[in-house]
N, C-alpha and C positions, 0 to 999 in steps of 0.2 A: 364745880361739878363733883358729885361723889364717885368714887371709883369702887369697884368691886374688888374683894380680895383675890388673889391669884389662887389657883388650885380648885379642886371640886367643891361644890356646895355642900350644905348639910344633908343629912339623910331624911327621906320621907319616911314617917313614922309607920305608915301602913304598908310600906312596900320595901323598905330598906335600900331603895334606889336613890342615887344622887339627885338633887335639884339642880337642873342646869343654871349655870351662872346667869344666863339671860333673863331668867325667871325670877331670880332673888328679889328685885324690887317689887314684883307682883306678889310674891308670897310673904314678904315682910309688911306689905300694905294691908294684908287681911288679918294681921294679928290683932287681938282685941284687949281693951283695957278691962279690968274687972269691974269698974263702976259703971260703965256703959258698954256692955259686951257687943252690942251690934251696931253701934254707931260708927265705929271705925271701919266697917266693911264698904267695900265699893260695888257699885253696879257695873256689870252683872255679877250676881253672887253665884258661888258655886252651888252645886246640888246640895252638898253637905250643909253649908251655911244656911241655904233655904230651908232645909228640913229642921235644923236647930231652931230657927226663928219661928217657923210655922207649927212644928209639932212636939219638939223635945223641951222647949223653955216656955214658960207661962208669959209670953209677951203680951203687953196690955194692948187693947184695941186701938188707942190712938197712935201707938208705935206701929202697928200693923198697917194701919191706914196710911202713915208716913212712908213706909217702905212700898206699898202699893202705888202711891203718888209718884215716888222716885222712880220705880219701874215704869210707870205710864209716861213719864217725862222722857225716859231714855228709849220710849218706843217698844218696850217689852210688855205688851198689852196682856198676853196670856199669864205671864207671871204676876203682873199687876193684879189681875183677876184673883189669883190665889190668895193674895194678901188681903184684898178688899172682901172676899168671901169669908176668910178667917176672922176678919174684924167685924163682920156682920154689917158692913158699910153699904147699905142699900142704894144710896144716892150714887155712890162711885160705880157700883155694879151696873146700875141703869145707864150711866154715862158711857161705860164701856160697850154695853149692848148697842148703843146708838153709834158709837165709834165703829163697831162691827159691821153695821149696816152701811156706813159711809165708805169703809175700806173693803167691803164685800168679803168679809171674813166670816163664813158660815160656822166654822167651829167655834169661834169666839162668841158669835151670837148664841149658838146653842148652849155653851157652857155658862154664859152669863144668865141666861134665862133659867137654866137648871139651878144656879146659885139662888135665883129669885124665887124658886119653888114651882116653876112650871115650864111650859113650852113657849116658844116664840109665837107671838100672835101672827095670824096670817098677813095683816098689813106690813109688818116687819120683814117677813119673808118675801113679800113681793117687792118691797123697796130694795132689798138686799139682791133679789134676782135681777131687777133693772139696773142696779148700779153695777153688779158684776158683768152684765152684758156690755154696759157703757164702757167698763175698763178692759173688755176682751177676755174676761174670765169665764168661758163658756162652760167649763166643767163646773165650776162653782154655781153658776146660774142654774144649770141642770140639776144639781144636788138640791138646790133650794126648791126647784119646781117639783121634784119628787116628794118633798115634804108638805107641799101644798095639795098633792093628791090625796083624796080620801082613802083610808085603808093604809097598806104598806107600800103602795106603789107597783106591786108586781101584776096587778090585774091589767095593765096597759098592753 
């Protein structure tokens, strides 16, 4: 078993504060190798690591899709959508839209269809509404019902 050195941990570069000794294994696990900078990272990613992969580096589409798949397998569907959208992986985004209906996640459905270039079709909203009611998510069902009303829903 690895033991941690006694005394305070190293300083965090952005704050000058000490890293708690209990977090040292986590912090050391996200250090990257130069030849494969993002493969040493573990799910869930920090916001900074996600931003580096998505926006600051020129990560190739297959690698973005792999990150999306890894997030999807970990149950982080909203994060997975970010990676699939950046990779322009239409099939994966459509799969997440279907998963959104099955889990009655209206925000995921809306964001997935936004990534696909449109609004969710009425049958998807109706299926999500029915699923939300079956799961006891009455607020989510109500929000989906508002989207099915012509106009902005204020005329009720």
